N, C-alpha and C positions, 0 to 999 in steps of 0.2 A: 448326044453322047450321054448326058446325065440321065435322060429318060431311059436309055438302053441299060445303063447300069442299075437303075432302080427296078426296071422290069425283070432283069436277070435275078436280082436279089429277091424280089417279091414272089417269083415263080420258081425259085430254087427248090429242089426236092428236100422235104424235111423227113426225118425218120419218123414213121408212124408210132403211135402208142401201141405197145404189144401187151396183151393181157394173158395171164397165166392162171391155171387152176393148180393149187399147191396142196400137198399133204405132207405132214411131218411124221417121222418116226417118234416113238416115245421119247420125251426129253430125258436127258441124263443129268443127274446132279453129282458133282464131285466136291467133297469136303476139302477145305484148305487146312483144317486142323491136323495136328500131328496124328499120323496113323489113319487119316481120312480115307474113305472108300467111295467108290462110285456106285450109284444106284439109279434105276429107272424110276421116273415119276409117272405113276399110273394116271393117265387121263383118258377119258372115253375118246374113241376114234373121231366122233363128231366134233370134238373140240380141237382137232388137229388139222382141220381143213379150212382154207381161206383162198381168196383170189388176190392177185397183185397185178397192177397195170404199171408198166415202166414207160416213161416218156423221155426220149432223148431229143431235145429241141435245141436250137441255137442259144436259147436262154439258159440252158443247163439241163441237168438230169433230175427227174422227180419220180416218185412212186406213190401210188395210191393203194392202200391195203384195205380190203373189205373183209372183215372177219366177224360174223355175228357173235360167235362164242367169245372171242378176244381174250383168251386166258393170260396173255403176256402184255396186254394193254398197248398193242401196236397198230390198231386200226386207225386209219387217217391218211393224211398226205404229208410227204416228207421230201426235202431236198436230198439229193444223193451226191456222192463223189465217185469218180471212176477209180477202180483199183487195178484195172487191167482191161484188155480188150474184152468187151462183153461182160465185164464184172463191175458191180456197183455196190457200195455200202451206204446204209442209211442209219440214222440215229433217231429212235423214237422216244419221246419224253411224254409222261402222263402224270397227272395228279392223283391217279388211283381211282378206286381201290386196286391194290397190287397183290399179285399172287406170291411174290418172293421178297417183298420189302414191306416195311410198316408204314411208310409215308409215300413219297413220290416213286414212280417207276421209270426205269430206263432200260432200253434194249438196243443192241446193235444187230442189224439185219445185213447179211452179206449174200448177194444174189449173183450167180455166175451162169451165164448162158452156155449151152452146149451145142455142138454141131447138129444134133438130131432134133432141134426145135424144142428141147426140154431145158431145164435149168436146175442147178443145185442151189439150195438155200440153207443157210445156217442162221439161227436166231439165238443170241446170247443175252438173256436178261440179267440185269444186276440182281444179286440175291444175297440175303443175309439170314442168319439164324440167331435166336436169342435163347440163352440158357435161363430157364425160368427160376432156378434157385439162386444163381449169382447175378442175374441180369446182364451178363456179358454177351455182346453181339459179336458174331464171327461171319465174315463173308464166305460165300461158297460159289462155285461156278455151275451154271446151268447151260447146257447146249442142246438145242433141238435142231437136228438136221433133217432135211427132206428133199423132195423132188417136185418140180413144177412142170406142167405140160402146157405149151402155148395153146390158147383157145383157137379152135378152128382146125386143129391137127388131130390125127388119130391118136388115141390113148393107148 
């Protein structure tokens, strides 16, 4: 009886790791200062491409992001939390150098699978600006949205 239970658990189907090729649209910066405006952040298209592998195992959800250019400092492996069916959020922390902050970097990655074997992704790095005359720092919002295609499927 115990052997049967062990065998059933040992051979239970696990969700495989799914890998995606991702591309972001130009990131958008929105100022939080009074009268702030939104503007696109001009980055070369090559800097907006990365791969992501999502693993949903009994031990939890994890993601591995491979991004040679890594402008938001999110390359690496991270634990995730489910935010809905097929939706996962990750928090990436890095010591820098950072594109949007002066010291350590942080970004939230929200990944949502779609029925057509693609996924939508939003990356929101923490950002601040500094007025060089007054030395006052102000936070601002950066959002980079994009689409990912599961590897092994037609693009």
